[in-house]
A tleap script that builds the chain and sets N, CA, C and O, in Angstrom:
source leaprc.protein.ff14SB
mol = sequence {
  NMET ILE PRO SER LEU GLU SER PHE GLU THR
  LYS GLN GLN ASP THR MET ILE LEU VAL ALA
  ILE SER GLN ASP PHE ASN VAL ALA TRP LYS
  ASP ARG ASP TRP TYR LEU HIE GLU GLN GLY
  LEU VAL TYR LEU ASP VAL GLU LEU ALA GLU
  MET LEU ILE GLN ARG GLY ILE ALA ARG ARG
  VAL ARG CARG
}
set mol.1.N position { 1.131 -1.177 -0.167 }
set mol.1.CA position { -0.115 0.233 0.409 }
set mol.1.C position { 0.891 1.336 0.186 }
set mol.1.O position { 1.807 1.571 0.974 }
set mol.2.N position { 0.622 2.141 -1.173 }
set mol.2.CA position { 1.316 3.738 -0.838 }
set mol.2.C position { 0.503 4.394 0.117 }
set mol.2.O position { -0.720 4.469 0.239 }
set mol.3.N position { 1.821 5.034 1.023 }
set mol.3.CA position { 1.192 6.065 1.692 }
set mol.3.C position { 0.823 6.772 1.476 }
set mol.3.O position { 1.259 7.219 0.415 }
set mol.4.N position { -0.370 7.675 2.197 }
set mol.4.CA position { -0.942 9.145 1.106 }
set mol.4.C position { -0.551 9.970 2.054 }
set mol.4.O position { -0.280 9.693 3.222 }
set mol.5.N position { -0.517 11.456 1.282 }
set mol.5.CA position { 0.404 12.225 1.507 }
set mol.5.C position { 0.373 12.987 2.775 }
set mol.5.O position { 1.328 13.690 3.107 }
set mol.6.N position { -1.001 12.835 3.698 }
set mol.6.CA position { -1.410 12.880 5.460 }
set mol.6.C position { -0.540 12.343 5.995 }
set mol.6.O position { -0.382 12.611 7.186 }
set mol.7.N position { 0.557 11.178 5.214 }
set mol.7.CA position { 0.925 10.271 6.725 }
set mol.7.C position { 2.882 10.982 6.440 }
set mol.7.O position { 3.827 10.462 7.032 }
set mol.8.N position { 3.059 12.192 5.446 }
set mol.8.CA position { 4.257 12.606 5.572 }
set mol.8.C position { 4.129 13.666 6.236 }
set mol.8.O position { 3.116 14.020 6.839 }
set mol.9.N position { 5.685 14.524 6.119 }
set mol.9.CA position { 5.706 15.272 7.130 }
set mol.9.C position { 5.376 16.402 6.506 }
set mol.9.O position { 5.447 16.587 5.291 }
set mol.10.N position { 4.917 17.369 7.532 }
set mol.10.CA position { 4.095 18.981 6.801 }
set mol.10.C position { 5.077 19.806 7.391 }
set mol.10.O position { 5.006 20.815 6.689 }
set mol.11.N position { 5.675 19.948 7.973 }
set mol.11.CA position { 6.785 20.438 9.057 }
set mol.11.C position { 7.707 21.081 7.698 }
set mol.11.O position { 7.711 20.539 6.593 }
set mol.12.N position { 8.586 22.527 8.085 }
set mol.12.CA position { 9.099 22.665 6.596 }
set mol.12.C position { 10.735 21.889 7.461 }
set mol.12.O position { 10.916 21.545 8.629 }
set mol.13.N position { 11.522 21.864 6.429 }
set mol.13.CA position { 13.334 21.308 6.844 }
set mol.13.C position { 13.630 22.177 6.035 }
set mol.13.O position { 12.951 22.793 5.214 }
set mol.14.N position { 15.095 22.218 6.402 }
set mol.14.CA position { 16.440 23.322 5.749 }
set mol.14.C position { 16.057 23.030 4.185 }
set mol.14.O position { 15.872 24.032 3.494 }
set mol.15.N position { 15.924 21.772 3.575 }
set mol.15.CA position { 15.961 21.558 2.230 }
set mol.15.C position { 14.800 20.946 1.686 }
set mol.15.O position { 14.726 20.102 0.792 }
set mol.16.N position { 13.750 21.586 2.468 }
set mol.16.CA position { 12.183 20.931 1.789 }
set mol.16.C position { 11.593 22.565 1.233 }
set mol.16.O position { 11.673 23.580 1.924 }
set mol.17.N position { 11.150 22.517 0.180 }
set mol.17.CA position { 9.838 23.536 -0.371 }
set mol.17.C position { 8.189 23.445 -0.458 }
set mol.17.O position { 7.528 22.484 -0.850 }
set mol.18.N position { 7.791 24.520 -0.055 }
set mol.18.CA position { 6.281 24.447 -0.006 }
set mol.18.C position { 5.715 24.068 -1.443 }
set mol.18.O position { 6.091 24.856 -2.311 }
set mol.19.N position { 5.070 23.255 -1.792 }
set mol.19.CA position { 4.497 22.923 -2.811 }
set mol.19.C position { 2.507 22.920 -2.990 }
set mol.19.O position { 1.966 22.210 -2.142 }
set mol.20.N position { 1.909 23.363 -3.603 }
set mol.20.CA position { 0.911 22.770 -4.134 }
set mol.20.C position { 0.506 21.728 -5.206 }
set mol.20.O position { 0.662 22.066 -6.380 }
set mol.21.N position { -0.044 20.383 -4.912 }
set mol.21.CA position { -0.365 19.376 -6.037 }
set mol.21.C position { -1.541 20.145 -6.756 }
set mol.21.O position { -2.493 20.667 -6.176 }
set mol.22.N position { -1.327 20.128 -8.047 }
set mol.22.CA position { -2.208 20.454 -9.365 }
set mol.22.C position { -2.781 18.814 -9.874 }
set mol.22.O position { -3.255 18.822 -11.010 }
set mol.23.N position { -2.786 17.571 -9.233 }
set mol.23.CA position { -3.154 16.304 -9.814 }
set mol.23.C position { -2.341 15.200 -8.929 }
set mol.23.O position { -1.150 15.024 -8.674 }
set mol.24.N position { -3.903 14.353 -8.484 }
set mol.24.CA position { -3.035 12.983 -8.296 }
set mol.24.C position { -1.622 12.291 -8.652 }
set mol.24.O position { -1.286 12.458 -9.824 }
set mol.25.N position { -0.884 11.668 -7.985 }
set mol.25.CA position { 0.276 11.380 -8.843 }
set mol.25.C position { 1.288 10.157 -7.708 }
set mol.25.O position { 1.910 10.537 -6.716 }
set mol.26.N position { 1.247 9.325 -7.983 }
set mol.26.CA position { 2.233 7.905 -7.386 }
set mol.26.C position { 3.891 8.808 -7.999 }
set mol.26.O position { 4.099 9.223 -9.139 }
set mol.27.N position { 4.811 8.878 -6.822 }
set mol.27.CA position { 6.196 9.199 -7.310 }
set mol.27.C position { 6.953 8.510 -6.112 }
set mol.27.O position { 6.680 8.512 -4.912 }
set mol.28.N position { 7.782 8.037 -6.665 }
set mol.28.CA position { 9.012 6.638 -5.991 }
set mol.28.C position { 10.205 7.741 -5.734 }
set mol.28.O position { 10.759 8.068 -6.783 }
set mol.29.N position { 10.671 8.328 -4.647 }
set mol.29.CA position { 11.557 9.104 -4.723 }
set mol.29.C position { 12.390 8.641 -3.529 }
set mol.29.O position { 11.815 8.440 -2.459 }
set mol.30.N position { 13.571 8.479 -3.632 }
set mol.30.CA position { 14.566 8.028 -2.516 }
set mol.30.C position { 14.095 6.830 -1.767 }
set mol.30.O position { 14.229 5.806 -2.437 }
set mol.31.N position { 13.722 6.692 -0.903 }
set mol.31.CA position { 13.091 5.511 -0.188 }
set mol.31.C position { 11.784 5.905 0.086 }
set mol.31.O position { 11.439 5.791 1.262 }
set mol.32.N position { 11.038 6.305 -0.644 }
set mol.32.CA position { 9.292 6.437 -0.378 }
set mol.32.C position { 8.780 6.534 -1.497 }
set mol.32.O position { 9.236 7.360 -2.289 }
set mol.33.N position { 7.619 5.652 -1.870 }
set mol.33.CA position { 6.919 5.833 -2.852 }
set mol.33.C position { 5.967 6.267 -2.388 }
set mol.33.O position { 5.427 5.462 -1.629 }
set mol.34.N position { 5.135 7.821 -2.539 }
set mol.34.CA position { 4.427 8.834 -2.486 }
set mol.34.C position { 3.072 8.676 -3.157 }
set mol.34.O position { 3.157 7.975 -4.165 }
set mol.35.N position { 1.785 9.142 -2.885 }
set mol.35.CA position { 0.785 9.384 -3.702 }
set mol.35.C position { 0.207 10.565 -3.364 }
set mol.35.O position { -0.670 10.619 -2.501 }
set mol.36.N position { 0.696 11.736 -4.085 }
set mol.36.CA position { -0.082 13.082 -3.973 }
set mol.36.C position { -1.450 13.350 -4.538 }
set mol.36.O position { -2.099 12.998 -5.523 }
set mol.37.N position { -1.585 14.011 -3.642 }
set mol.37.CA position { -3.705 14.200 -3.711 }
set mol.37.C position { -3.267 15.620 -4.146 }
set mol.37.O position { -2.340 16.348 -3.791 }
set mol.38.N position { -4.557 15.785 -5.298 }
set mol.38.CA position { -4.449 17.133 -5.993 }
set mol.38.C position { -5.149 18.130 -4.794 }
set mol.38.O position { -5.849 17.815 -3.832 }
set mol.39.N position { -4.718 19.319 -5.203 }
set mol.39.CA position { -4.929 20.418 -3.958 }
set mol.39.C position { -4.583 20.036 -2.556 }
set mol.39.O position { -5.156 20.531 -1.585 }
set mol.40.N position { -3.486 19.003 -2.459 }
set mol.40.CA position { -2.680 19.370 -1.335 }
set mol.40.C position { -1.259 19.684 -0.943 }
set mol.40.O position { -0.219 19.215 -1.404 }
set mol.41.N position { -1.405 20.416 -0.167 }
set mol.41.CA position { 0.008 21.163 0.568 }
set mol.41.C position { 1.195 20.267 1.230 }
set mol.41.O position { 0.790 19.833 2.309 }
set mol.42.N position { 2.429 19.874 0.970 }
set mol.42.CA position { 2.838 19.449 1.395 }
set mol.42.C position { 4.754 20.141 0.997 }
set mol.42.O position { 5.050 20.601 -0.106 }
set mol.43.N position { 5.474 20.063 1.848 }
set mol.43.CA position { 6.573 20.137 1.753 }
set mol.43.C position { 7.453 19.034 1.515 }
set mol.43.O position { 7.511 18.009 2.193 }
set mol.44.N position { 8.552 19.485 -0.110 }
set mol.44.CA position { 8.818 17.820 -0.517 }
set mol.44.C position { 10.372 18.558 -0.743 }
set mol.44.O position { 10.543 19.776 -0.798 }
set mol.45.N position { 11.610 17.362 -0.876 }
set mol.45.CA position { 12.843 18.004 -1.048 }
set mol.45.C position { 12.796 18.397 -2.277 }
set mol.45.O position { 12.286 17.963 -3.310 }
set mol.46.N position { 13.849 19.918 -1.781 }
set mol.46.CA position { 13.712 20.870 -3.255 }
set mol.46.C position { 13.798 19.918 -4.960 }
set mol.46.O position { 13.057 20.016 -5.938 }
set mol.47.N position { 15.153 18.946 -4.703 }
set mol.47.CA position { 15.290 18.573 -6.025 }
set mol.47.C position { 14.064 17.663 -6.922 }
set mol.47.O position { 14.158 17.509 -8.139 }
set mol.48.N position { 12.697 16.993 -5.941 }
set mol.48.CA position { 11.890 16.799 -6.373 }
set mol.48.C position { 10.963 17.570 -6.705 }
set mol.48.O position { 10.477 17.403 -7.824 }
set mol.49.N position { 10.508 18.503 -5.954 }
set mol.49.CA position { 9.699 19.482 -6.027 }
set mol.49.C position { 10.200 20.639 -6.829 }
set mol.49.O position { 9.461 21.613 -6.686 }
set mol.50.N position { 11.063 20.821 -7.508 }
set mol.50.CA position { 11.628 21.437 -8.796 }
set mol.50.C position { 11.535 20.555 -10.101 }
set mol.50.O position { 11.563 21.126 -11.191 }
set mol.51.N position { 11.456 19.558 -10.048 }
set mol.51.CA position { 11.260 18.477 -10.996 }
set mol.51.C position { 9.613 17.959 -10.998 }
set mol.51.O position { 9.350 17.424 -12.076 }
set mol.52.N position { 8.682 17.984 -10.244 }
set mol.52.CA position { 7.273 18.384 -10.250 }
set mol.52.C position { 6.764 19.332 -10.810 }
set mol.52.O position { 5.862 19.107 -11.617 }
set mol.53.N position { 7.398 21.329 -10.426 }
set mol.53.CA position { 7.272 22.181 -10.843 }
set mol.53.C position { 7.178 22.217 -12.096 }
set mol.53.O position { 6.143 22.613 -12.634 }
set mol.54.N position { 8.139 21.848 -12.723 }
set mol.54.CA position { 8.874 21.484 -14.537 }
set mol.54.C position { 7.970 20.875 -15.317 }
set mol.54.O position { 7.692 21.179 -16.477 }
set mol.55.N position { 7.475 19.937 -14.610 }
set mol.55.CA position { 6.220 19.029 -15.011 }
set mol.55.C position { 4.729 19.624 -15.075 }
set mol.55.O position { 3.772 19.097 -15.642 }
set mol.56.N position { 4.741 20.833 -14.375 }
set mol.56.CA position { 3.362 20.819 -13.768 }
set mol.56.C position { 2.285 20.157 -12.955 }
set mol.56.O position { 1.054 20.173 -12.992 }
set mol.57.N position { 3.322 19.486 -12.101 }
set mol.57.CA position { 2.273 18.682 -11.374 }
set mol.57.C position { 2.315 19.383 -9.824 }
set mol.57.O position { 1.756 19.050 -8.778 }
set mol.58.N position { 2.934 20.141 -10.046 }
set mol.58.CA position { 2.854 21.246 -8.504 }
set mol.58.C position { 3.262 22.557 -8.818 }
set mol.58.O position { 3.712 22.833 -9.930 }
set mol.59.N position { 3.105 23.580 -7.702 }
set mol.59.CA position { 3.430 24.788 -7.620 }
set mol.59.C position { 4.440 25.261 -6.921 }
set mol.59.O position { 5.153 24.266 -6.791 }
set mol.60.N position { 4.954 26.119 -6.396 }
set mol.60.CA position { 5.434 26.368 -5.318 }
set mol.60.C position { 4.667 27.363 -4.819 }
set mol.60.O position { 4.182 28.242 -5.531 }
set mol.61.N position { 4.545 27.302 -3.849 }
set mol.61.CA position { 3.574 28.325 -2.804 }
set mol.61.C position { 4.636 29.464 -1.597 }
set mol.61.O position { 5.443 29.055 -0.762 }
set mol.62.N position { 4.330 30.685 -1.845 }
set mol.62.CA position { 5.486 31.244 -0.863 }
set mol.62.C position { 4.459 31.516 0.001 }
set mol.62.O position { 3.228 31.500 -0.030 }
set mol.63.N position { 5.512 31.822 0.943 }
set mol.63.CA position { 5.046 32.423 2.514 }
set mol.63.C position { 5.186 33.724 3.071 }
set mol.63.O position { 4.788 33.952 4.213 }
savepdb mol mol.pdb
quit
């Protein structure tokens, strides 16, 4: 079973940025398989976030 977004960190770490997810999406990254929910907000690793932003799956949220 793939964990849902709610089971992951929602607090910012130094190497993470906040993004809004624009569509439901499965992603395998490093040691985790994630299921990201459309309209969810989550802090992601900068490299992963930038890749999803470039593909139109996420957008950066400014705070």
